C-alpha positions in Angstrom: -1.4 -36.6 -38.9 1.5 -34.6 -37.5 -0.8 -31.8 -36.4 -3.0 -34.2 -34.5 0.0 -35.5 -32.6 1.3 -32.1 -31.7 -2.1 -30.9 -30.4 -1.8 -31.2 -26.6 -5.1 -31.7 -24.9 -6.7 -32.5 -21.6 -5.7 -36.2 -21.7 -2.0 -35.4 -22.1 -1.9 -33.2 -19.0 -3.9 -35.8 -17.0 -1.5 -38.6 -18.0 1.5 -36.4 -17.0 -0.2 -35.6 -13.7 -0.9 -39.3 -13.1 2.6 -40.4 -13.9 4.0 -37.7 -11.5 1.7 -38.8 -8.8 2.7 -42.5 -9.3 6.4 -41.5 -9.1 5.8 -39.6 -5.9 3.7 -42.4 -4.4 6.4 -45.0 -5.3 9.0 -42.8 -3.7 7.0 -42.5 -0.5 6.3 -46.3 -0.3 9.7 -47.6 -1.2 12.2 -45.1 0.2 13.5 -45.4 3.8 15.3 -42.1 3.6 13.1 -39.4 5.1 14.6 -36.7 2.7 13.5 -38.7 -0.3 10.1 -39.2 1.3 9.7 -35.4 1.6 10.8 -34.8 -2.0 8.3 -37.5 -3.1 5.5 -35.8 -1.2 6.4 -32.6 -3.0 6.3 -34.3 -6.4 2.8 -35.6 -5.5 1.7 -32.1 -4.6 3.0 -30.7 -7.8 1.0 -33.4 -9.6 -2.2 -32.3 -7.8 -1.5 -28.7 -8.7 -1.0 -29.6 -12.3 -4.2 -31.5 -12.3 -6.0 -28.6 -10.7 -4.7 -26.2 -13.4 -5.6 -28.6 -16.2 -9.2 -28.8 -15.1 -9.3 -25.0 -14.4 -8.2 -24.4 -17.9 -10.5 -27.0 -19.4 -13.7 -25.9 -17.5 -13.2 -22.1 -17.4 -10.9 -21.3 -20.4 -9.4 -18.6 -18.2 -6.7 -19.5 -15.8 -7.2 -16.6 -13.4 -9.0 -18.4 -10.6 -7.0 -21.6 -11.0 -3.7 -19.7 -11.0 -4.5 -17.8 -7.9 -5.5 -20.9 -6.0 -2.5 -22.9 -7.3 -0.1 -20.2 -6.3 -1.7 -20.2 -2.8 -1.4 -24.0 -2.6 2.3 -23.9 -3.8 3.2 -21.3 -1.2 1.7 -23.5 1.6 3.5 -26.6 0.2 6.8 -24.7 0.1 6.4 -23.6 3.7 5.6 -27.2 4.7 8.7 -28.4 2.8 10.9 -25.9 4.5 9.6 -26.8 7.9 10.1 -30.6 7.1 13.7 -29.9 5.9 14.5 -28.0 9.0 13.2 -30.9 11.1 15.1 -33.4 9.1 18.3 -31.3 9.4 17.9 -31.3 13.2 17.3 -35.1 13.1 20.5 -35.5 11.0 22.5 -33.4 13.4 21.6 -35.6 16.3 21.7 -39.0 14.6 24.1 -38.6 11.6 21.7 -40.4 9.3 18.1 -40.0 8.0 17.2 -43.7 7.6 13.7 -44.2 9.2 14.4 -47.8 10.2 17.6 -46.9 12.0 15.9 -44.0 13.8 13.0 -46.2 14.8 15.3 -48.9 16.1 17.4 -46.4 18.0 14.3 -45.0 19.9 13.1 -48.5 21.1 
């Protein structure tokens, strides 16, 4: 019984990926702070990469191709996050806040 519970399979990784994706989606939909939105998008991307690695391991049993593509995806996502953080820093310098509603109201 204990051995069956400790055996981690495909379903465990898919559930973890789904939970991470829901956490990220909730953060994007609820948060008004743009920094939290960027972090939530990053969590969603990590979820997609985890899902990709899971299916890569499940279908191929060697993680070589899945690892290479996942590292490439993570490098692109890190660059996007860095660019988004630089843009948010510039917005913060000019407005003193990162609330999307206040910035939208200020521009109109």
